[in-house]
C-alpha positions, 0 to 999 in steps of 0.5 A, spaced: 643 779 633 647 775 639 654 775 639 658 768 639 663 770 645 662 772 652 663 780 653 670 782 654 669 786 661 666 780 664 671 775 662 677 780 664 675 782 671 675 775 675 681 773 671 685 780 673 682 779 680 685 772 680 692 774 678 692 780 683 691 775 688 696 770 686 701 776 685 700 779 692 700 772 695 707 771 691 709 778 695 708 775 702 711 769 700 717 773 698 717 777 705 716 771 709 723 768 705 726 774 707 725 774 714 727 766 714 734 769 714 734 773 720 731 767 724 737 762 722 741 768 724 737 768 731 739 761 732 746 761 730 747 767 735 743 762 741 747 756 740 753 761 740 751 764 746 750 757 749 757 755 746 761 761 749 759 758 756 762 751 754 755 748 753 754 748 761 746 748 760 747 741 758 750 735 763 757 733 761 757 726 757 758 720 761 765 716 760 761 711 757 758 716 752 765 718 750 768 711 750 762 710 745 764 716 740 771 715 740 776 719 740 775 726 738 778 729 732 784 734 733 783 742 734 787 743 728 783 738 723 777 741 726 780 748 724 782 746 717 775 743 716 772 750 719 776 754 714 774 749 708 767 750 710 767 758 711 771 759 704 767 754 700 760 757 703 762 764 701 765 762 695 758 758 693 754 764 695 758 769 691 757 764 685 750 764 686 750 772 687 753 773 681 748 768 677 742 771 680 740 764 682 735 763 688 738 764 695 739 758 699 733 758 704 735 753 710 738 752 717 744 748 714 749 753 716 747 753 723 747 746 724 754 746 721 757 751 725 753 748 731 757 741 729 764 745 729 762 748 736 760 741 739 767 738 736 771 743 739 768 742 746 769 734 745 776 735 743 776 740 749 779 746 745 773 750 744 774 756 749 780 757 744 777 756 738 770 759 739 771 766 736 774 763 729 767 759 729 763 765 731 766 770 726 766 764 720 759 763 722 757 771 722 761 772 715 758 766 712 751 767 714 751 775 714 753 774 706 748 769 705 742 773 709 744 779 705 744 776 699 737 772 701 735 779 703 736 783 696 734 777 692 727 777 695 727 785 696 728 785 688 723 780 686 718 784 691 719 790 687 718 787 681 711 784 683 709 790 686 711 794 679 707 789 676 701 790 681 701 797 679 701 797 672 695 792 673 692 798 677 693 803 672 691 798 666 684 798 670 684 806 671 684 807 663 
């Protein structure tokens, strides 16, 4: 007499191997995501070094370009915007941490802090406000990167535990 269904050992092996490959791919993706925060921090520090020197590696804007851009905002207005952005960035990250929501994985903070450096430069008060932007950036991005690292490591730990349980199931 023949059995109607396929043999269990033959059917489970390819499915298990596929599942193992998918888990290993998720682990690699999480490890890369964890490193993305470091790259954004390196980019921010690079921009900060250039800003510290007053963007001297770039040519000065011509008078026509300055006229086209218009009057720059005052240093006080830029500082107010910086405080609001830094505070909201920290609160937003803390809220995501408390609800365990996937961390932000982009370069948006680098772009915003670069804009603050640029606005201060155009207003002529960058040297007076450099450290404010720098420490606000380090604070916001440091918290964001810590959460990205912690979130990724926890997910990697769970994936490795799942992989380990699969191997223990094979040994039985």
